[in-house]
KEDO-741361 format. One record per atom (N, C-alpha, C, O): residue number from 0; x, y, z; atom name. Coordinates in pm, whole numbers. Example, Ala and Ser with C-alpha at 12.3 -4.5 7.8 and 13.67 -1.06 7.14 Angstrom:
BEGIN
+-----+--------+--------+--------+------+
! seq !      X !      Y !      Z ! atom !
+-----+--------+--------+--------+------+
!   0 !   1319 !   -569 !    780 !    N !
!   0 !   1230 !   -450 !    780 !   CA !
!   0 !   1320 !   -330 !    780 !    C !
!   0 !   1424 !   -332 !    846 !    O !
!   1 !   1285 !   -225 !    708 !    N !
!   1 !   1367 !   -106 !    714 !   CA !
!   1 !   1290 !      3 !    787 !    C !
!   1 !   1341 !    114 !    804 !    O !
+-----+--------+--------+--------+------+
This chain:
BEGIN
+-----+--------+--------+--------+------+
! seq !      X !      Y !      Z ! atom !
+-----+--------+--------+--------+------+
!   0 !  -6390 !  -6164 !  -7974 !    N !
!   0 !  -6299 !  -6254 !  -8036 !   CA !
!   0 !  -6339 !  -6276 !  -8170 !    C !
!   0 !  -6450 !  -6325 !  -8153 !    O !
!   1 !  -6324 !  -6272 !  -8264 !    N !
!   1 !  -6389 !  -6317 !  -8433 !   CA !
!   1 !  -6277 !  -6382 !  -8499 !    C !
!   1 !  -6159 !  -6349 !  -8508 !    O !
!   2 !  -6350 !  -6495 !  -8548 !    N !
!   2 !  -6257 !  -6615 !  -8610 !   CA !
!   2 !  -6297 !  -6557 !  -8790 !    C !
!   2 !  -6396 !  -6493 !  -8827 !    O !
!   3 !  -6210 !  -6597 !  -8853 !    N !
!   3 !  -6189 !  -6606 !  -9012 !   CA !
!   3 !  -6218 !  -6766 !  -9066 !    C !
!   3 !  -6162 !  -6864 !  -9016 !    O !
!   4 !  -6284 !  -6769 !  -9142 !    N !
!   4 !  -6339 !  -6883 !  -9198 !   CA !
!   4 !  -6320 !  -6883 !  -9363 !    C !
!   4 !  -6397 !  -6818 !  -9433 !    O !
!   5 !  -6222 !  -6955 !  -9415 !    N !
!   5 !  -6149 !  -6936 !  -9541 !   CA !
!   5 !  -6105 !  -7077 !  -9560 !    C !
!   5 !  -6076 !  -7166 !  -9480 !    O !
!   6 !  -6111 !  -7069 !  -9751 !    N !
!   6 !  -6020 !  -7218 !  -9812 !   CA !
!   6 !  -5888 !  -7139 !  -9860 !    C !
!   6 !  -5887 !  -7049 !  -9944 !    O !
!   7 !  -5766 !  -7197 !  -9782 !    N !
!   7 !  -5661 !  -7127 !  -9811 !   CA !
!   7 !  -5637 !  -7169 !  -9978 !    C !
!   7 !  -5689 !  -7257 ! -10048 !    O !
!   8 !  -5543 !  -7073 ! -10003 !    N !
!   8 !  -5522 !  -7050 ! -10137 !   CA !
!   8 !  -5372 !  -7170 ! -10168 !    C !
!   8 !  -5319 !  -7234 ! -10078 !    O !
!   9 !  -5332 !  -7173 ! -10306 !    N !
!   9 !  -5204 !  -7282 ! -10296 !   CA !
!   9 !  -5108 !  -7191 ! -10259 !    C !
!   9 !  -5144 !  -7075 ! -10236 !    O !
!  10 !  -4982 !  -7224 ! -10247 !    N !
!  10 !  -4833 !  -7152 ! -10218 !   CA !
!  10 !  -4815 !  -7058 ! -10341 !    C !
!  10 !  -4870 !  -7093 ! -10445 !    O !
!  11 !  -4750 !  -6956 ! -10340 !    N !
!  11 !  -4702 !  -6909 ! -10456 !   CA !
!  11 !  -4582 !  -6985 ! -10532 !    C !
!  11 !  -4555 !  -6986 ! -10652 !    O !
!  12 !  -4533 !  -7034 ! -10450 !    N !
!  12 !  -4397 !  -7128 ! -10509 !   CA !
!  12 !  -4419 !  -7258 ! -10557 !    C !
!  12 !  -4326 !  -7325 ! -10602 !    O !
!  13 !  -4545 !  -7303 ! -10552 !    N !
!  13 !  -4568 !  -7411 ! -10588 !   CA !
!  13 !  -4692 !  -7456 ! -10708 !    C !
!  13 !  -4804 !  -7417 ! -10675 !    O !
!  14 !  -4688 !  -7504 ! -10793 !    N !
!  14 !  -4804 !  -7537 ! -10895 !   CA !
!  14 !  -4927 !  -7640 ! -10852 !    C !
!  14 !  -5040 !  -7631 ! -10901 !    O !
!  15 !  -4891 !  -7734 ! -10759 !    N !
!  15 !  -4981 !  -7834 ! -10676 !   CA !
!  15 !  -5084 !  -7750 ! -10605 !    C !
!  15 !  -5072 !  -7636 ! -10561 !    O !
!  16 !  -5190 !  -7833 ! -10602 !    N !
!  16 !  -5282 !  -7803 ! -10510 !   CA !
!  16 !  -5315 !  -7834 ! -10373 !    C !
!  16 !  -5424 !  -7810 ! -10321 !    O !
!  17 !  -5206 !  -7894 ! -10310 !    N !
!  17 !  -5190 !  -7950 ! -10180 !   CA !
!  17 !  -5251 !  -7876 ! -10084 !    C !
!  17 !  -5234 !  -7755 ! -10101 !    O !
!  18 !  -5321 !  -7907 !  -9982 !    N !
!  18 !  -5381 !  -7839 !  -9842 !   CA !
!  18 !  -5483 !  -7734 !  -9905 !    C !
!  18 !  -5515 !  -7640 !  -9832 !    O !
!  19 !  -5534 !  -7740 ! -10029 !    N !
!  19 !  -5635 !  -7642 ! -10043 !   CA !
!  19 !  -5786 !  -7688 ! -10068 !    C !
!  19 !  -5872 !  -7622 ! -10125 !    O !
!  20 !  -5800 !  -7810 ! -10014 !    N !
!  20 !  -5914 !  -7855 ! -10045 !   CA !
!  20 !  -6000 !  -7844 !  -9859 !    C !
!  20 !  -6113 !  -7890 !  -9853 !    O !
!  21 !  -5961 !  -7806 !  -9772 !    N !
!  21 !  -6017 !  -7817 !  -9661 !   CA !
!  21 !  -6027 !  -7666 !  -9635 !    C !
!  21 !  -5946 !  -7586 !  -9683 !    O !
!  22 !  -6137 !  -7629 !  -9550 !    N !
!  22 !  -6158 !  -7491 !  -9487 !   CA !
!  22 !  -6093 !  -7479 !  -9336 !    C !
!  22 !  -6064 !  -7567 !  -9255 !    O !
!  23 !  -6085 !  -7371 !  -9331 !    N !
!  23 !  -5989 !  -7357 !  -9230 !   CA !
!  23 !  -6059 !  -7213 !  -9121 !    C !
!  23 !  -6113 !  -7110 !  -9163 !    O !
!  24 !  -6033 !  -7258 !  -8963 !    N !
!  24 !  -6106 !  -7137 !  -8877 !   CA !
!  24 !  -5960 !  -7122 !  -8824 !    C !
!  24 !  -5877 !  -7211 !  -8806 !    O !
!  25 !  -5948 !  -6973 !  -8802 !    N !
!  25 !  -5851 !  -6886 !  -8731 !   CA !
!  25 !  -5905 !  -6782 !  -8684 !    C !
!  25 !  -5991 !  -6722 !  -8748 !    O !
!  26 !  -5861 !  -6739 !  -8551 !    N !
!  26 !  -5883 !  -6620 !  -8489 !   CA !
!  26 !  -5809 !  -6487 !  -8504 !    C !
!  26 !  -5691 !  -6478 !  -8470 !    O !
!  27 !  -5869 !  -6397 !  -8549 !    N !
!  27 !  -5809 !  -6264 !  -8538 !   CA !
!  27 !  -5730 !  -6223 !  -8457 !    C !
!  27 !  -5720 !  -6295 !  -8357 !    O !
!  28 !  -5654 !  -6115 !  -8459 !    N !
!  28 !  -5559 !  -6092 !  -8344 !   CA !
!  28 !  -5662 !  -6017 !  -8221 !    C !
!  28 !  -5739 !  -5934 !  -8270 !    O !
!  29 !  -5670 !  -6029 !  -8112 !    N !
!  29 !  -5713 !  -5988 !  -8050 !   CA !
!  29 !  -5644 !  -5852 !  -8016 !    C !
!  29 !  -5707 !  -5747 !  -8007 !    O !
!  30 !  -5509 !  -5861 !  -7996 !    N !
!  30 !  -5401 !  -5736 !  -7950 !   CA !
!  30 !  -5306 !  -5748 !  -8024 !    C !
!  30 !  -5276 !  -5862 !  -8060 !    O !
!  31 !  -5224 !  -5628 !  -8074 !    N !
!  31 !  -5112 !  -5621 !  -8155 !   CA !
!  31 !  -4998 !  -5669 !  -8098 !    C !
!  31 !  -4979 !  -5675 !  -7976 !    O !
!  32 !  -4917 !  -5704 !  -8186 !    N !
!  32 !  -4795 !  -5772 !  -8125 !   CA !
!  32 !  -4701 !  -5659 !  -8068 !    C !
!  32 !  -4741 !  -5543 !  -8078 !    O !
!  33 !  -4607 !  -5680 !  -8023 !    N !
!  33 !  -4538 !  -5612 !  -7948 !   CA !
!  33 !  -4376 !  -5633 !  -7961 !    C !
!  33 !  -4337 !  -5750 !  -7959 !    O !
!  34 !  -4288 !  -5539 !  -7973 !    N !
!  34 !  -4157 !  -5599 !  -7990 !   CA !
!  34 !  -4083 !  -5547 !  -7867 !    C !
!  34 !  -4091 !  -5441 !  -7805 !    O !
!  35 !  -3997 !  -5672 !  -7850 !    N !
!  35 !  -3939 !  -5666 !  -7706 !   CA !
!  35 !  -3788 !  -5567 !  -7758 !    C !
!  35 !  -3708 !  -5573 !  -7851 !    O !
!  36 !  -3809 !  -5481 !  -7640 !    N !
!  36 !  -3693 !  -5368 !  -7692 !   CA !
!  36 !  -3544 !  -5452 !  -7707 !    C !
!  36 !  -3486 !  -5445 !  -7815 !    O !
!  37 !  -3486 !  -5529 !  -7599 !    N !
!  37 !  -3363 !  -5608 !  -7607 !   CA !
!  37 !  -3306 !  -5684 !  -7722 !    C !
!  37 !  -3198 !  -5665 !  -7776 !    O !
!  38 !  -3378 !  -5757 !  -7744 !    N !
!  38 !  -3362 !  -5832 !  -7902 !   CA !
!  38 !  -3431 !  -5820 !  -8013 !    C !
!  38 !  -3403 !  -5890 !  -8111 !    O !
!  39 !  -3538 !  -5722 !  -8014 !    N !
!  39 !  -3601 !  -5722 !  -8112 !   CA !
!  39 !  -3712 !  -5823 !  -8155 !    C !
!  39 !  -3769 !  -5820 !  -8264 !    O !
!  40 !  -3731 !  -5890 !  -8081 !    N !
!  40 !  -3859 !  -6006 !  -8119 !   CA !
!  40 !  -3997 !  -5915 !  -8127 !    C !
!  40 !  -4005 !  -5795 !  -8100 !    O !
!  41 !  -4090 !  -5991 !  -8165 !    N !
!  41 !  -4206 !  -5970 !  -8170 !   CA !
!  41 !  -4267 !  -6060 !  -8139 !    C !
!  41 !  -4253 !  -6166 !  -8200 !    O !
!  42 !  -4385 !  -6045 !  -7998 !    N !
!  42 !  -4416 !  -6114 !  -7937 !   CA !
!  42 !  -4588 !  -6052 !  -7906 !    C !
!  42 !  -4629 !  -5936 !  -7915 !    O !
!  43 !  -4666 !  -6183 !  -7864 !    N !
!  43 !  -4787 !  -6177 !  -7824 !   CA !
!  43 !  -4841 !  -6194 !  -7695 !    C !
!  43 !  -4741 !  -6223 !  -7630 !    O !
!  44 !  -4916 !  -6193 !  -7633 !    N !
!  44 !  -4997 !  -6246 !  -7524 !   CA !
!  44 !  -5140 !  -6296 !  -7597 !    C !
!  44 !  -5223 !  -6341 !  -7519 !    O !
!  45 !  -5168 !  -6294 !  -7711 !    N !
!  45 !  -5308 !  -6366 !  -7778 !   CA !
!  45 !  -5262 !  -6488 !  -7764 !    C !
!  45 !  -5140 !  -6481 !  -7778 !    O !
!  46 !  -5297 !  -6609 !  -7743 !    N !
!  46 !  -5238 !  -6754 !  -7750 !   CA !
!  46 !  -5383 !  -6816 !  -7859 !    C !
!  46 !  -5383 !  -6930 !  -7905 !    O !
!  47 !  -5487 !  -6726 !  -7882 !    N !
!  47 !  -5598 !  -6780 !  -7971 !   CA !
!  47 !  -5530 !  -6786 !  -8070 !    C !
!  47 !  -5535 !  -6896 !  -8126 !    O !
!  48 !  -5434 !  -6674 !  -8140 !    N !
!  48 !  -5380 !  -6702 !  -8269 !   CA !
!  48 !  -5309 !  -6798 !  -8306 !    C !
!  48 !  -5279 !  -6811 !  -8424 !    O !
!  49 !  -5271 !  -6880 !  -8213 !    N !
!  49 !  -5218 !  -7009 !  -8256 !   CA !
!  49 !  -5313 !  -7130 !  -8291 !    C !
!  49 !  -5290 !  -7248 !  -8317 !    O !
!  50 !  -5396 !  -7077 !  -8286 !    N !
!  50 !  -5523 !  -7174 !  -8295 !   CA !
!  50 !  -5587 !  -7197 !  -8445 !    C !
!  50 !  -5656 !  -7110 !  -8498 !    O !
!  51 !  -5557 !  -7329 !  -8514 !    N !
!  51 !  -5590 !  -7328 !  -8620 !   CA !
!  51 !  -5646 !  -7442 !  -8687 !    C !
!  51 !  -5579 !  -7538 !  -8725 !    O !
!  52 !  -5793 !  -7426 !  -8702 !    N !
!  52 !  -5851 !  -7568 !  -8721 !   CA !
!  52 !  -5935 !  -7578 !  -8845 !    C !
!  52 !  -6016 !  -7499 !  -8894 !    O !
!  53 !  -5882 !  -7734 !  -8895 !    N !
!  53 !  -5923 !  -7728 !  -9041 !   CA !
!  53 !  -6052 !  -7810 !  -9056 !    C !
!  53 !  -6079 !  -7889 !  -8965 !    O !
!  54 !  -6146 !  -7796 !  -9177 !    N !
!  54 !  -6260 !  -7856 !  -9157 !   CA !
!  54 !  -6282 !  -7943 !  -9315 !    C !
!  54 !  -6196 !  -7914 !  -9399 !    O !
!  55 !  -6361 !  -8020 !  -9350 !    N !
!  55 !  -6375 !  -8056 !  -9478 !   CA !
!  55 !  -6483 !  -7981 !  -9561 !    C !
!  55 !  -6508 !  -7996 !  -9681 !    O !
!  56 !  -6533 !  -7910 !  -9486 !    N !
!  56 !  -6643 !  -7806 !  -9561 !   CA !
!  56 !  -6648 !  -7712 !  -9510 !    C !
!  56 !  -6588 !  -7692 !  -9404 !    O !
!  57 !  -6736 !  -7606 !  -9581 !    N !
!  57 !  -6757 !  -7473 !  -9507 !   CA !
!  57 !  -6875 !  -7473 !  -9427 !    C !
!  57 !  -6893 !  -7382 !  -9346 !    O !
!  58 !  -6971 !  -7581 !  -9442 !    N !
!  58 !  -7074 !  -7587 !  -9331 !   CA !
!  58 !  -7022 !  -7638 !  -9186 !    C !
!  58 !  -7051 !  -7601 !  -9072 !    O !
!  59 !  -6951 !  -7720 !  -9225 !    N !
!  59 !  -6885 !  -7780 !  -9097 !   CA !
!  59 !  -6811 !  -7678 !  -9016 !    C !
!  59 !  -6818 !  -7692 !  -8894 !    O !
!  60 !  -6745 !  -7585 !  -9060 !    N !
!  60 !  -6664 !  -7470 !  -8969 !   CA !
!  60 !  -6790 !  -7401 !  -8897 !    C !
!  60 !  -6804 !  -7384 !  -8776 !    O !
!  61 !  -6871 !  -7367 !  -8992 !    N !
!  61 !  -6972 !  -7270 !  -8929 !   CA !
!  61 !  -7044 !  -7367 !  -8828 !    C !
!  61 !  -7031 !  -7327 !  -8712 !    O !
!  62 !  -7104 !  -7462 !  -8838 !    N !
!  62 !  -7161 !  -7545 !  -8741 !   CA !
!  62 !  -7056 !  -7512 !  -8622 !    C !
!  62 !  -7090 !  -7418 !  -8551 !    O !
!  63 !  -6922 !  -7581 !  -8586 !    N !
!  63 !  -6829 !  -7542 !  -8508 !   CA !
!  63 !  -6839 !  -7394 !  -8430 !    C !
!  63 !  -6843 !  -7380 !  -8308 !    O !
!  64 !  -6842 !  -7290 !  -8526 !    N !
!  64 !  -6840 !  -7179 !  -8461 !   CA !
!  64 !  -6981 !  -7156 !  -8400 !    C !
!  64 !  -6976 !  -7143 !  -8278 !    O !
!  65 !  -7103 !  -7148 !  -8454 !    N !
!  65 !  -7207 !  -7109 !  -8407 !   CA !
!  65 !  -7265 !  -7190 !  -8290 !    C !
!  65 !  -7336 !  -7143 !  -8202 !    O !
!  66 !  -7214 !  -7353 !  -8304 !    N !
!  66 !  -7213 !  -7437 !  -8173 !   CA !
!  66 !  -7148 !  -7393 !  -8038 !    C !
!  66 !  -7203 !  -7416 !  -7930 !    O !
!  67 !  -7014 !  -7322 !  -8051 !    N !
!  67 !  -6947 !  -7297 !  -7963 !   CA !
!  67 !  -6935 !  -7140 !  -7958 !    C !
!  67 !  -6833 !  -7091 !  -7910 !    O !
!  68 !  -7026 !  -7068 !  -8001 !    N !
!  68 !  -7055 !  -6922 !  -7970 !   CA !
!  68 !  -6931 !  -6862 !  -8010 !    C !
!  68 !  -6865 !  -6805 !  -7923 !    O !
!  69 !  -6894 !  -6866 !  -8112 !    N !
!  69 !  -6787 !  -6771 !  -8203 !   CA !
!  69 !  -6827 !  -6691 !  -8289 !    C !
!  69 !  -6893 !  -6736 !  -8383 !    O !
!  70 !  -6801 !  -6561 !  -8280 !    N !
!  70 !  -6841 !  -6482 !  -8366 !   CA !
!  70 !  -6733 !  -6550 !  -8502 !    C !
!  70 !  -6649 !  -6633 !  -8469 !    O !
!  71 !  -6744 !  -6510 !  -8638 !    N !
!  71 !  -6711 !  -6541 !  -8734 !   CA !
!  71 !  -6712 !  -6460 !  -8872 !    C !
!  71 !  -6811 !  -6393 !  -8900 !    O !
!  72 !  -6615 !  -6466 !  -8949 !    N !
!  72 !  -6644 !  -6390 !  -9096 !   CA !
!  72 !  -6621 !  -6523 !  -9202 !    C !
!  72 !  -6535 !  -6606 !  -9173 !    O !
!  73 !  -6685 !  -6534 !  -9300 !    N !
!  73 !  -6670 !  -6641 !  -9400 !   CA !
!  73 !  -6617 !  -6577 !  -9541 !    C !
!  73 !  -6690 !  -6507 !  -9611 !    O !
!  74 !  -6484 !  -6607 !  -9574 !    N !
!  74 !  -6423 !  -6534 !  -9694 !   CA !
!  74 !  -6434 !  -6666 !  -9799 !    C !
!  74 !  -6387 !  -6776 !  -9771 !    O !
!  75 !  -6511 !  -6633 !  -9939 !    N !
!  75 !  -6524 !  -6729 !  -9995 !   CA !
!  75 !  -6441 !  -6750 ! -10092 !    C !
!  75 !  -6431 !  -6655 ! -10170 !    O !
!  76 !  -6362 !  -6866 ! -10120 !    N !
!  76 !  -6271 !  -6873 ! -10219 !   CA !
!  76 !  -6287 !  -6825 ! -10345 !    C !
!  76 !  -6401 !  -6823 ! -10394 !    O !
!  77 !  -6181 !  -6779 ! -10415 !    N !
!  77 !  -6183 !  -6743 ! -10511 !   CA !
!  77 !  -6124 !  -6879 ! -10640 !    C !
!  77 !  -6037 !  -6962 ! -10615 !    O !
!  78 !  -6191 !  -6868 ! -10755 !    N !
!  78 !  -6144 !  -6959 ! -10845 !   CA !
!  78 !  -6027 !  -6907 ! -10909 !    C !
!  78 !  -6029 !  -6785 ! -10926 !    O !
!  79 !  -5904 !  -6983 ! -10958 !    N !
!  79 !  -5790 !  -6938 ! -11039 !   CA !
!  79 !  -5850 !  -6895 ! -11179 !    C !
!  79 !  -5934 !  -6946 ! -11253 !    O !
!  80 !  -5769 !  -6773 ! -11186 !    N !
!  80 !  -5823 !  -6693 ! -11307 !   CA !
!  80 !  -5749 !  -6763 ! -11454 !    C !
!  80 !  -5771 !  -6701 ! -11557 !    O !
!  81 !  -5688 !  -6853 ! -11461 !    N !
!  81 !  -5610 !  -6918 ! -11559 !   CA !
!  81 !  -5639 !  -7070 ! -11583 !    C !
!  81 !  -5684 !  -7128 ! -11484 !    O !
!  82 !  -5625 !  -7143 ! -11691 !    N !
!  82 !  -5638 !  -7247 ! -11713 !   CA !
!  82 !  -5500 !  -7328 ! -11662 !    C !
!  82 !  -5385 !  -7288 ! -11675 !    O !
!  83 !  -5549 !  -7465 ! -11595 !    N !
!  83 !  -5418 !  -7513 ! -11556 !   CA !
!  83 !  -5398 !  -7589 ! -11666 !    C !
!  83 !  -5502 !  -7627 ! -11719 !    O !
!  84 !  -5309 !  -7619 ! -11710 !    N !
!  84 !  -5290 !  -7729 ! -11783 !   CA !
!  84 !  -5155 !  -7824 ! -11771 !    C !
!  84 !  -5078 !  -7785 ! -11683 !    O !
!  85 !  -5121 !  -7919 ! -11829 !    N !
!  85 !  -4977 !  -8011 ! -11809 !   CA !
!  85 !  -4898 !  -7935 ! -11886 !    C !
!  85 !  -4937 !  -7832 ! -11940 !    O !
!  86 !  -4752 !  -7993 ! -11897 !    N !
!  86 !  -4646 !  -7950 ! -11963 !   CA !
!  86 !  -4667 !  -8040 ! -12085 !    C !
!  86 !  -4608 !  -7988 ! -12179 !    O !
!  87 !  -4707 !  -8116 ! -12111 !    N !
!  87 !  -4690 !  -8204 ! -12245 !   CA !
!  87 !  -4844 !  -8156 ! -12330 !    C !
!  87 !  -4867 !  -8206 ! -12440 !    O !
!  88 !  -4937 !  -8064 ! -12273 !    N !
!  88 !  -5026 !  -8001 ! -12353 !   CA !
!  88 !  -4972 !  -7948 ! -12448 !    C !
!  88 !  -5035 !  -7940 ! -12553 !    O !
!  89 !  -4812 !  -7887 ! -12437 !    N !
!  89 !  -4787 !  -7797 ! -12518 !   CA !
!  89 !  -4711 !  -7874 ! -12688 !    C !
!  89 !  -4647 !  -7816 ! -12776 !    O !
!  90 !  -4747 !  -7992 ! -12679 !    N !
!  90 !  -4670 !  -8106 ! -12762 !   CA !
!  90 !  -4793 !  -8181 ! -12792 !    C !
!  90 !  -4770 !  -8298 ! -12824 !    O !
!  91 !  -4915 !  -8147 ! -12790 !    N !
!  91 !  -5037 !  -8215 ! -12820 !   CA !
!  91 !  -5021 !  -8259 ! -12973 !    C !
!  91 !  -4940 !  -8197 ! -13041 !    O !
!  92 !  -5088 !  -8352 ! -13024 !    N !
!  92 !  -5100 !  -8372 ! -13199 !   CA !
!  92 !  -5207 !  -8254 ! -13231 !    C !
!  92 !  -5173 !  -8171 ! -13316 !    O !
!  93 !  -5310 !  -8242 ! -13182 !    N !
!  93 !  -5406 !  -8158 ! -13184 !   CA !
!  93 !  -5400 !  -8051 ! -13150 !    C !
!  93 !  -5510 !  -7998 ! -13168 !    O !
!  94 !  -5296 !  -7955 ! -13089 !    N !
!  94 !  -5306 !  -7832 ! -13060 !   CA !
!  94 !  -5318 !  -7749 ! -13139 !    C !
!  94 !  -5261 !  -7753 ! -13248 !    O !
!  95 !  -5412 !  -7637 ! -13093 !    N !
!  95 !  -5478 !  -7519 ! -13150 !   CA !
!  95 !  -5380 !  -7416 ! -13226 !    C !
!  95 !  -5400 !  -7365 ! -13336 !    O !
!  96 !  -5260 !  -7395 ! -13134 !    N !
!  96 !  -5179 !  -7273 ! -13213 !   CA !
!  96 !  -5061 !  -7363 ! -13256 !    C !
!  96 !  -5048 !  -7482 ! -13227 !    O !
!  97 !  -4980 !  -7290 ! -13329 !    N !
!  97 !  -4860 !  -7330 ! -13396 !   CA !
!  97 !  -4760 !  -7339 ! -13241 !    C !
!  97 !  -4761 !  -7272 ! -13138 !    O !
!  98 !  -4694 !  -7434 ! -13279 !    N !
!  98 !  -4569 !  -7481 ! -13196 !   CA !
!  98 !  -4415 !  -7462 ! -13273 !    C !
!  98 !  -4376 !  -7542 ! -13358 !    O !
!  99 !  -4330 !  -7335 ! -13226 !    N !
!  99 !  -4240 !  -7337 ! -13284 !   CA !
!  99 !  -4098 !  -7329 ! -13164 !    C !
!  99 !  -4114 !  -7300 ! -13045 !    O !
! 100 !  -3974 !  -7358 ! -13221 !    N !
! 100 !  -3891 !  -7336 ! -13127 !   CA !
! 100 !  -3863 !  -7179 ! -13077 !    C !
! 100 !  -3783 !  -7157 ! -12986 !    O !
+-----+--------+--------+--------+------+
């Protein structure tokens, strides 16, 4: 059973950075999901998929995995490609570009 250690990205529908400061440890699926033939529900017998642990730092997550003998992979967080600015920056007095309607 292999665990992923990663820093979650912000949600695509929100501009805030909530829940992105912590590192998460999640287990990879050990078995594929199956489709129940009558109702069409997907299910799995792998209960480790439901475990999601949060840590303040990457080092804490790695230490936890090593202490408990869990094989892990670390996925580094990517920084945002664009500059995050406030809406009010569009109306600053010392704005570099011209502002037009």
